[in-house]
Steps between C-alpha positions, in 0.01 A plus 500: 500500500202739488596615150533137389155403628307820434639596161714246320307181576165664428598677179744253349413169664320353199704666220172636360553876500462782251804653331557850366725512193631156596588597856336404828355811655451534874358818645486577870312805615534705815182379667507475875298311752452602860528216748354522849752605764480182706776310683455205262547716190800677651659169599451355152592800284678743730464876485674789331662790675455852366803721544482877469 
């Protein structure tokens, strides 16, 4: 659902997007955001576990 709302609906919702050599081009970079470590954030998004 997040991908649908954050990427597809925003980029392709109005069918008015640029094409490269006739193809739709979607680029996603490796940017990260740091969310506060609060109970509300953890409840909504969960956490990751680092294993060594």
